[in-house]
N, C-alpha and C positions, 0 to 999 in steps of 0.2 A: 270233686268230693271223694274222699277216701271211703273204702268200705268200713262200715261202722259209724259213719257220720250220716245223720238222718235229718230230713225236714218233714215236719208234721203239717197236715191240713185236715181240718174237721169240716165235713160237708153236710152238716145238718142232721136232724133226727130222722130216722127211718122207722117204719112200722105200719106202712099202709096195707101190707098183704099178710102180715102175720102178727098175732096177738101174744105170742109166747116166745119172744127172743131170749137168747141166753142171758141170765140174770147176773148182775153184779152182786157179790156177796156182801158188799158194804151197804148199798142203798136199795137194792131190789130192782133198780132200773136196768134196762138192757145194757150189757157190756158192749163197748164199741167193737165194731168189726174192722180190724186194722188190715189194710191191704197194702202190700209193698209193690212198687213199680218204679222203674227208672224213667223219669219224665224227660226223656231225650230221644223219643222215637215216634215222631209224628207220622201218620195221623192217629196213632193208637195211644201213645203216652207222651204228653207234651204240656206246655204251659200256654195259657191264653195271653192276650195282650196285657191283662192286669195281673199276670204272674200266678194265676190260679191253675190247678190241675185241669186239663182238658183232654179230649180225645175219646176214641172208641172205648178203650179200656176203662176210662174214668166213668163214662156213662154206664157201661156194664157193671162196674163196681157199685155205683149208686143203686142200680136196679136190683142187684143181688142183695145188698144190705137191706133194702126195703123188703125184699122177699123174706129175709131172715128176721125182720123186725128188730134190727139193731142199727144204731147210728154209725155212720161210716167215717173212718179216719184213713187218710191216704198218707203213706210214708214214702218219701222219695229216697230210694236206696240205689247206690252205685251197683252196677250189674254184677260185678264179681263178689259182692257181699250179700246178694239177695237171698240165696239159699241158706247161708248161715243165719241171716236175720229170721227166717222162718223156723229153722231148727231151734234157735235160742228162745223163741217165743216173743220176739219183738214185733212180729207181724203174724196174722192169722192165715193169710193166703197171698199167693203171688199171682197177680193179673198183669203181666208185663210182656206179652208176646213171646212167651217162653215155649221153646220146642220141647216136646216130650221125647226123651232119649233113654235108652237102657242104662246109661251111666247115671243120669239124674234120678231115674226110678230106684236106684239103689239107696238114695238118700231121702227122697220125699215121695209122696203119692201124687198122682195126677188125676184130674177129672177126665171126662170124655173130651175129645177134641172139638174145637169150634172153628178152627182155621186150618186150611191146607195151604202151605206156602212152599217155597223151594229155594235152595241155594243157587245163586247164579253169579255172574261176573260183570264188573264194570271195567272196560279197557279204554285205551286211547282211541280217539276217533279214527286215526289212520293205522291202527294196529292190525297186524295180519292174524291175530288170534281170533279163532272162530268158536272154539270149544275148549274144555279142559284138556282134551287130548293134545292140543297144540302147545301147552305149557312145557317149556324146556328148562330143566334145572340149571343148565349151563348158560342160559341167556336171560331168563326171566326171574323177576322178584315179585312176590305176591303179598299184598297188604291184607291183614285180617284184624278184626277187633278181638281183644283179649277175652277169653272164656266164652266165646260164642261158638255155635255149631260150625260156622265157617272155619274158625281156628282149629277146632277139634278135627274136622274132616280133613283139612289140609295136612295136619300132623300125622293122622292115621293112614290116609290114603296116598299121600305124596310126601313122605318124610324128607325126600331129597330136595324139595323145593325150598329156596331161600325165602324166609318169611320176614315181613316187617310187621311186628305186633304192636298195636297201639291201643290206647284206652278208650278211644271214641271213634265212631264211624265216620264223622266228618273229616277227621284227620286222615283216615284211610283213603277216603275219596280224593282228598287233596294230593295224596301221594301219587295217584294216577294222573290227576290234572297237571301236576308239576313234573311228570316224567320220572319220578323216583321209584315208582312201582309200575309193573306192566299189567297188573290186574288187581282188583279188589273183590274178594269173595264174601258175599253177604246175601241177605234175603231179597226176594224179587221186588217187594214194595219199596224198600230203601234204595236199591239199585236204580229202579225207575226214577225215584225222586232226585237222586244225585245226577242222573243223566239229564233230567229236565233242567236242573240248576246249571249244569256245565255242558250243554248241548254242543257248544262250539269246539269242545276239546275231548269229549268222551263218547263212548258208544256202549249201550247195554247188550248183554247176551242173556236174555230173560228166560229162555227155555231151561228148566231146572236141571242142575247137576244131579240133584236128588230131591224128592219131595219130603216135606216135613209137616208135622202136625203140632199146632199150638194148643196148649191146655192150661188149666188153672192148677197151680201148685199148692199142695196142702201137706200138713204133717201126717205121717202114716197112721198115727193113733186116732186122728180125727175122722173116724169112719162115718159118724152121723152127719158131720158137715159135708163130707164127700158125697153122701147120698143126696143131701139138700142141694148141693151145687149141681150135680148131674140132673136133678129134677128141674132146677132153674134153667139150665142150658137147653134142655128138651123143650120146655115151654117157650123159651125165648125164640128158639128156632121156629116153632110152630106158629107163633104169633107174628112172625115176620120182622122181629126187632133187629136182627142182623142186617136184613135188607135195608131197613130204615137208616141204620147207622152208616152203611156203605153209601147210600144216597146222600147222606148229610156230610160225610167226611171224605169220601173217596170217589165221587162221581167221575172226575177226569181220569183217574187211574183205571176205574172199571171199564170205561169206554176204550181206553188205550189197550188194555189187556185183551179185550174182546177183538179189537182190530188186528192185534198181533197174533191171534189164535192161541193165547196163553190163558188157561182156565183161571177164572176168578176164584177168590180164596175162601169165602164162607161156606160152611157145610152143616 
């Protein structure tokens, strides 16, 4: 799907926790709360067996819309078009495992963080690479997904490294599996999942190259919404909702991270 091509999903009426959602000027009914996410990042943003939006971010969006008293609509947006979709008003918020970075903060506002994740690497099972320090521009090629923080980090911190830049993470992982790339730089959760899928051919290096914080993206002018979102995240954390979602969608990953001594993600 190209940036600017969207798929809509309406996930029912909300209004259980708030009686005064933002009103539509036409009917007086609450205006839909339109959330953009790329439904290609399990277990946070994905599709269920019946092709409906599913995952941790979808459940969060449902609960946030209910808190706001607005019906939820989810817009499936290609990653490199998601910030333009917010800026142009096609969506009201980004809930899509987005890392809060200084570069992105120049364009949009961010909520308080709700996940601490990290960049790490997937390498071949028999690779001698043990850390980023082992990457040699003369010998190694690195796969990155376009417009991700892994892509940005590699260009900024190691501009001499030959990059294989692709549109989706699965293709990046296959570059390592097929021996076309020596490493794939991406987030810990995804690297863990690709390792589990290709255990016979790959090895994860999960200790983070750097830690990152995920947050909800909003337009800078929407200060009231930002306050509402931050209040929602605070209550969600205190009520144990993040723990419930982790147990529902990430129980195996949680156990594995703990066994490896890698801190788990929600905060």
